[in-house]
Every structure is written in structure tokens, then in C-alpha cells.
C-alpha positions as CSV (number, residue, x, y, z in Angstrom):
1,M,-32.2,22.0,9.8
2,L,-30.8,19.3,7.7
3,T,-34.3,17.8,6.0
4,K,-35.4,14.8,5.3
5,K,-36.2,15.4,1.7
6,R,-32.8,16.8,1.5
7,Q,-31.0,13.5,2.5
8,R,-33.7,11.4,0.5
9,R,-32.5,13.3,-2.3
10,Y,-28.9,12.8,-1.5
11,L,-29.2,9.1,-1.4
12,T,-31.1,8.9,-4.6
13,E,-28.5,10.9,-6.4
14,K,-25.2,8.8,-5.2
15,E,-27.3,5.7,-5.9
16,Q,-28.0,6.7,-9.6
17,H,-24.5,7.2,-9.9
18,W,-23.1,4.0,-8.3
19,L,-25.3,1.9,-10.6
20,Q,-24.1,3.9,-13.6
21,E,-20.7,2.7,-12.7
22,L,-21.5,-0.5,-12.2
23,V,-23.1,-0.8,-16.1
24,V,-19.2,1.3,-16.8
25,F,-17.4,-1.7,-15.6
26,D,-19.8,-4.2,-17.0
27,R,-19.2,-3.1,-20.5
28,S,-15.3,-1.8,-20.2
29,R,-13.8,-3.3,-16.8
30,D,-12.6,0.0,-16.4
31,E,-11.2,0.3,-12.9
32,K,-11.9,4.0,-12.8
33,A,-15.5,3.2,-12.6
34,L,-14.9,1.1,-9.5
35,H,-13.0,4.2,-7.7
36,R,-16.0,6.3,-8.7
37,L,-18.2,3.5,-7.4
38,R,-16.6,3.5,-4.3
39,L,-16.4,7.2,-4.1
40,E,-20.4,7.3,-4.3
41,I,-20.9,4.4,-1.8
42,K,-18.4,6.3,0.7
43,K,-20.7,9.2,0.4
44,I,-23.6,7.0,1.6
45,R,-21.7,6.0,4.2
46,A,-20.8,9.3,5.4
47,L,-24.6,10.2,5.5
48,V,-25.3,7.3,7.5
49,E,-23.1,7.9,10.1
50,L,-24.9,11.2,10.5
51,A,-28.0,9.7,10.6
52,K,-27.1,7.4,13.3
53,A,-27.1,10.4,15.3
54,Q,-31.3,10.7,14.8
55,S,-32.6,7.0,14.2
56,G,-30.0,4.5,15.9
57,K,-28.4,2.0,14.1
58,R,-31.1,1.0,11.4
59,A,-29.4,3.0,8.9
60,A,-26.1,1.5,9.6
61,G,-27.4,-2.0,9.6
62,Y,-29.1,-1.5,6.1
63,F,-25.7,-0.1,4.3
64,R,-24.7,-3.7,4.5
65,G,-26.2,-4.5,2.0
66,L,-23.5,-2.3,0.1
67,K,-20.4,-3.7,1.7
68,E,-19.8,-6.9,-0.1
69,M,-19.8,-4.7,-3.5
70,F,-17.8,-2.1,-2.1
71,R,-15.2,-4.3,-0.5
72,Q,-14.5,-6.3,-3.9
73,A,-14.5,-3.2,-6.0
74,G,-11.5,-2.0,-3.3
75,A,-9.4,-5.0,-3.6
76,I,-9.3,-4.7,-7.5
77,R,-8.6,-0.9,-6.9
78,D,-5.9,-1.5,-4.8
79,A,-4.4,-4.2,-6.8
80,G,-4.5,-1.6,-10.1
81,S,-3.2,1.1,-7.9
82,Q,0.0,-1.3,-6.8
83,V,0.8,-1.7,-10.4
84,R,0.7,1.6,-11.4
85,Y,2.5,3.1,-8.3
86,L,5.9,0.1,-8.7
87,E,5.2,1.0,-13.0
88,E,6.1,4.6,-12.2
89,R,9.0,3.6,-10.1
90,H,10.5,1.3,-12.4
91,L,10.1,-1.5,-10.0
92,L,7.7,-3.7,-12.0
93,S,8.8,-6.9,-12.9
94,P,7.7,-8.4,-15.9
95,E,7.0,-11.6,-14.4
96,F,5.0,-9.6,-11.7
97,R,3.3,-7.4,-13.8
98,E,1.7,-10.1,-15.9
99,R,0.6,-12.4,-12.6
100,Q,-1.0,-8.8,-11.1
101,T,-2.8,-8.1,-14.7
102,R,-4.1,-11.9,-14.7
103,S,-5.3,-11.6,-11.3
104,I,-6.9,-8.5,-11.9
105,G,-8.3,-9.5,-14.7
106,L,-9.7,-12.8,-13.0
107,A,-11.0,-10.2,-10.2
108,G,-13.0,-8.3,-12.2
109,D,-14.7,-11.0,-13.9
110,V,-16.1,-12.7,-10.9
111,F,-17.0,-9.0,-9.9
112,A,-18.8,-8.7,-13.3
113,E,-20.6,-11.7,-12.5
114,H,-22.4,-10.8,-9.4
115,I,-23.6,-7.4,-11.0
116,R,-26.7,-8.2,-10.8
117,Q,-26.7,-9.5,-7.3
118,F,-24.9,-6.1,-6.2
119,R,-27.4,-4.1,-8.0
120,R,-30.7,-5.7,-6.4
121,K,-29.1,-5.9,-3.0
122,G,-27.7,-2.3,-3.5
123,R,-30.9,-0.6,-4.5
124,K,-32.6,-2.9,-1.8
125,A,-30.4,-1.1,0.6
126,A,-30.8,2.2,-0.4
127,K,-34.7,2.0,-0.5
128,R,-34.3,0.9,3.4
129,I,-31.8,3.8,4.3
130,R,-34.1,6.1,2.9
131,T,-36.9,5.0,5.4
132,E,-34.8,5.9,8.1
133,M,-34.1,9.3,7.3
134,R,-35.4,12.2,9.8
135,S,-34.7,15.6,10.0
136,I,-31.8,16.5,12.3
137,H,-31.5,19.7,13.6
138,A,-28.0,22.0,13.9
139,G,-27.7,21.6,17.3
140,R,-27.7,18.0,16.9
141,I,-25.5,18.2,13.8
142,Q,-22.9,20.1,15.7
143,R,-22.9,17.9,18.8
144,W,-21.9,14.7,16.3
145,Y,-19.3,17.2,14.6
146,A,-17.8,17.8,18.0
147,R,-17.8,13.7,18.9
148,E,-16.4,13.1,15.6
149,I,-13.6,15.1,15.6
150,I,-12.6,14.1,19.1
151,R,-12.8,10.4,18.0
152,T,-10.6,11.4,14.9
153,G,-8.2,13.1,17.1
154,I,-7.5,9.7,18.8
155,L,-7.1,7.6,15.9
156,L,-4.6,10.1,14.4
157,M,-2.2,9.1,17.3
158,G,-2.6,5.3,16.1
159,P,-4.1,3.8,13.1
160,L,-3.3,6.8,10.5
161,H,-5.9,4.6,7.8
162,E,-8.9,4.4,9.9
163,A,-8.6,8.3,10.8
164,R,-8.9,8.9,7.1
165,K,-11.8,7.4,6.6
166,K,-13.1,9.6,9.7
167,I,-11.9,12.6,8.2
168,K,-13.7,11.5,4.7
169,I,-16.9,10.9,6.5
170,L,-16.4,15.1,8.1
171,L,-15.8,16.2,4.7
172,Y,-18.7,14.3,2.6
173,V,-20.9,15.4,5.2
174,Q,-20.0,19.1,5.4
175,K,-20.6,19.1,1.8
176,L,-24.3,17.7,2.3
177,L,-25.2,20.5,5.0
178,P,-27.2,23.8,4.2
179,V,-24.3,27.3,4.3
180,E,-25.9,28.0,7.8
181,I,-25.2,25.0,9.6
182,G,-21.4,24.7,7.8
183,E,-20.6,28.0,8.9
184,R,-21.5,27.3,12.4
185,I,-19.4,24.0,12.8
186,R,-16.6,26.2,11.0
187,L,-14.6,23.0,9.8
188,N,-11.2,23.7,8.4
189,T,-12.0,21.8,5.4
190,G,-8.7,22.6,3.4
191,Y,-6.3,21.4,6.0
192,L,-8.4,18.3,6.3
193,D,-8.4,17.4,2.9
194,Q,-4.4,18.1,3.1
195,L,-4.3,15.9,6.2
196,Q,-6.3,12.7,4.4
197,E,-4.3,13.1,1.0
198,A,-1.3,13.1,2.7
199,I,-2.4,9.8,4.6
200,G,-3.7,8.2,1.6
201,Q,-0.4,8.8,-0.4
202,W,1.4,7.3,3.0
203,H,-1.3,4.1,2.4
204,D,-0.9,3.7,-1.2
205,A,3.0,3.2,-0.7
206,T,2.6,0.5,1.9
207,V,0.1,-1.3,-0.1
208,A,2.3,-1.6,-3.0
209,M,4.9,-2.7,-0.6
210,A,3.2,-5.1,0.7
211,G,2.5,-7.2,-2.0
212,W,5.5,-6.8,-3.5
213,A,7.7,-9.5,-4.3
214,M,11.2,-8.8,-6.6
215,D,14.7,-9.5,-5.7
216,D,15.8,-6.2,-5.9
217,R,17.4,-4.6,-2.6
218,T,18.2,-1.1,-3.9
219,G,14.3,-1.0,-5.2
220,E,13.4,-2.1,-1.5
221,L,15.4,0.4,0.2
222,V,13.8,3.1,-2.0
223,M,10.3,1.9,-1.3
224,R,11.0,1.9,2.2
225,E,12.6,4.9,2.7
226,E,9.6,6.5,0.7
227,C,7.1,5.1,2.9
228,Q,8.9,6.6,6.0
229,D,8.7,9.9,4.6
230,R,5.2,9.9,3.3
231,E,4.5,8.9,7.0
232,R,6.4,11.3,8.5
233,T,4.9,13.9,6.4
234,A,1.1,12.8,7.3
235,R,2.6,12.6,11.2
236,A,3.5,16.1,10.8
237,L,0.1,17.5,9.6
238,A,-1.8,15.3,12.0
239,D,0.4,16.7,14.9
240,R,-1.3,19.8,14.3
241,Y,-5.3,18.6,14.0
242,Y,-6.4,20.2,17.2
243,V,-5.2,23.6,16.4
244,E,-6.5,23.2,12.5
245,V,-9.5,21.1,12.8
246,H,-11.5,24.7,13.0
247,L,-11.1,27.6,11.0
């Protein structure tokens, strides 16, 4: 059984972490702090998805209090990732770098202006989510995994990035479970982590290319080929999903 006490302790820990990252970003404007903040919120979302199996959709509704902070942090993170991606490939023009750096700085300032609001709404959301936690029996968790594994497999035939979100939820929940329940589920975490990483690399490449504006035909062809190669790698891994997902 996944106890209510264990879930609440986990939520409190993750809440403390993202609150700390808000402070770090407010002081330093360090994009890495936003990445870590988003990671903690993703883990909360994963538990909320599992909690829906026991308490219905109320916990998911309360999670909306964290979504705006998560979304704005993601936009800043994507813009920064694009700059780094292009810079590593020597495809970043001075004009594009200056424009993006200015845009990221402005977005960071806007985010910082809302930190007090994000903190207030986020803590309220976390408190409400904790009230919805219920102990979950192993059998219900196994049935939840069975459904989510099938849904993820369907997504892998289409929108890879959406499938990646599902995969990360499966992995985050697995780490939270008592050992005896994890052993009953027998999730192949090594394969799933490899798959989500491959999809993430493809997604980063497509995001970088989508907003790129440079009159460089050779560079464009190189980026397009890299995007296609990364997608082929991710699709090849995805084709093995039903064979590999369980140990």
C-alpha cells in the first residue's frame, strides 16, 4: 500500500524544493533554478495523476494553482535551451543572440515580478492537494500502471512529446512506491529512461529549429538532418515499447 502519510511527506518535500528554487531565481536569474523548479512540479503532477485513481479529479483541479508558474518557467527554459543548442553548433548569429538574450531577460523579470503570487497560489494548491491524498492499495496502483502503459503506447504512435510526459510520470511514480509494489509492477525503468531521453533530444532540436531565423542554407540543412536523425532514433526505441516496458 502507498500510504497517505508517505504521499503527504513526498508532497511537502517537493513543495519545499520548488519554493527554494523560486528564491534562487529571484536572487540570481539563473535559468537552472527554473529547470529544477519545473522538475519538482513535474513530480507533484505525477503523484496527482496517480491520486486521481483513488480520489477522483479534485487533486488534479487543485494542481492548476501551479500550472501558470510551470508554464512561464518552461517558456524561459525553452528559449535558453534554443540559444545553447545553436551556440554549440556555431549557428547563432550575433543579432539573434542579442535578441534572444534580451527576450529571456525580460521574461525573467516578468516571472520575478509574479514570484509572490506564484508562491501564494502554489502553497495554497499544495495544501489542497495534500487534503485529497488517500492511501492507495497495491492492486489499484497496478491497474493504474496497466492503463497508463497502454495509453503511453498509443501516444508513441503519434505525438512523441506527449508520450514523453506520460513516460516521465510512470518513472516518477515508480520512485515514490514502496519497494514491494515496484517489484510487482516490474517496470523497465532503464529502457523507459533511455526512450524519454531520446524523445527529449529530438524535442530540443525541433524547438531550436522552430524559432531560428538565419539566412544559412547549409546550417538549415544540418539542423533539419539532425532533427530527422533524432526522431528516427526515438521512433526506433518506441517501436520496442511493448516488448521492453516490463522487465
